[in-house]
C-alpha positions as CSV (number, residue, x, y, z in Angstrom):
1,M,84.2,168.3,131.0
2,N,83.2,167.8,127.4
3,S,83.7,164.0,127.6
4,Q,81.5,163.8,130.8
5,I,78.7,165.4,128.8
6,Y,79.0,162.7,126.2
7,I,79.1,160.0,128.9
8,V,75.9,161.4,130.5
9,L,74.2,161.6,127.1
10,A,75.3,158.1,126.2
11,F,74.1,156.5,129.4
12,F,70.8,158.5,129.3
13,I,70.2,157.2,125.7
14,T,71.2,153.7,126.7
15,G,68.6,153.8,129.5
16,I,66.0,154.8,126.9
17,F,67.1,151.9,124.6
18,I,66.8,149.5,127.5
19,G,63.3,150.7,128.1
20,I,62.4,150.3,124.4
21,L,63.9,146.8,124.5
22,F,61.8,145.9,127.6
23,D,58.7,147.2,125.9
24,I,59.4,145.2,122.8
25,F,59.5,142.0,124.8
26,R,56.4,143.1,126.8
27,V,54.4,143.8,123.6
28,T,55.3,140.5,122.0
29,R,54.4,138.7,125.2
30,K,51.0,140.4,125.3
31,S,50.3,139.8,121.6
32,F,51.2,136.1,121.4
33,K,50.3,133.4,123.8
34,T,53.7,132.0,124.9
35,P,54.4,128.9,126.9
36,N,56.4,129.4,130.2
37,I,59.6,128.0,128.7
38,L,59.5,130.6,126.0
39,I,59.0,133.3,128.6
40,Y,62.1,132.2,130.4
41,I,64.1,132.2,127.1
42,E,62.8,135.7,126.3
43,D,63.8,136.9,129.8
44,I,67.3,135.5,129.4
45,L,67.6,137.0,125.9
46,F,66.5,140.4,127.3
47,W,69.2,140.3,130.0
48,I,71.8,139.2,127.5
49,L,71.0,142.0,125.1
50,T,70.8,144.5,127.9
51,G,74.2,143.3,129.2
52,I,75.8,143.6,125.7
53,L,74.3,147.1,125.3
54,L,75.6,148.2,128.7
55,L,79.1,146.7,128.1
56,F,79.2,148.4,124.7
57,T,78.3,151.8,126.3
58,I,80.7,151.4,129.2
59,F,83.7,150.5,127.1
60,T,82.9,152.9,124.2
61,F,82.1,156.0,126.2
62,S,83.9,155.7,129.6
63,T,86.8,153.4,128.7
64,G,85.6,150.7,131.1
65,E,85.1,152.9,134.1
66,I,81.8,152.6,136.0
67,R,80.8,155.5,138.2
68,L,77.7,155.9,140.4
69,Y,76.4,158.9,138.3
70,M,76.5,156.7,135.2
71,I,74.1,154.2,136.8
72,I,71.9,157.0,138.1
73,I,71.7,158.6,134.6
74,L,71.0,155.2,133.1
75,L,68.1,154.6,135.5
76,L,66.9,158.2,134.9
77,G,66.8,157.6,131.1
78,S,64.8,154.5,131.6
79,F,62.5,156.2,134.1
80,I,61.8,159.1,131.8
81,Y,61.2,156.8,128.9
82,F,58.6,154.8,130.9
83,L,56.9,158.0,132.1
84,S,56.7,159.7,128.7
85,I,56.9,157.5,125.6
86,S,56.4,154.0,126.7
87,K,52.6,153.9,126.6
88,Y,52.6,155.3,123.0
89,F,55.3,152.8,121.9
90,I,53.3,149.9,123.4
91,L,50.1,151.1,121.8
92,I,51.6,151.6,118.3
93,N,53.5,148.3,118.4
94,S,50.5,146.4,119.7
95,K,48.4,147.7,116.8
96,I,51.2,146.7,114.3
97,L,51.5,143.2,115.8
98,N,47.7,142.7,115.8
99,F,47.6,143.8,112.1
100,I,50.4,141.3,111.3
101,K,48.6,138.5,113.3
102,S,45.3,139.2,111.5
103,T,47.0,139.3,108.1
104,I,48.7,135.9,108.8
105,I,45.4,134.4,110.0
106,F,43.6,135.8,106.9
107,V,46.2,134.1,104.7
108,L,46.4,130.8,106.7
109,I,42.6,130.1,107.0
110,P,42.2,129.7,103.2
111,L,45.4,127.7,103.0
112,K,44.1,125.3,105.7
113,K,40.8,124.9,103.8
114,L,42.7,124.2,100.6
115,I,44.8,121.6,102.3
116,K,41.7,119.9,103.7
117,I,40.1,119.9,100.2
118,K,43.3,118.5,98.7
119,N,43.5,115.8,101.4
120,F,39.8,115.0,100.9
121,F,40.3,114.3,97.1
122,K,43.5,112.5,97.8
123,K,41.7,109.7,99.6
């Protein structure tokens, strides 16, 4: 009985982590213009990471057994994450990425001007 509680908690938390991983990819996709090929690569990377996380959880907490209730709890963890924390996670990470983008742009614009000036005098 005690091990089943650990299994339920592990799959619930894994569902939350899968939701967080999904939001990380979603926020980066919103923040940066990405070409289609990069989107495909991100999708493949998401599914590989999700698969690794699921395999780790399955083999660590249930010794390789997969039961229907585990899948239901996993989906429930993701569903509750998306209903409760997801919008705040996206908002905070979007602001962080926008700050990083603006900082990089703030640094790169003077560097570009310096390079243009250097190339002008080099001629």
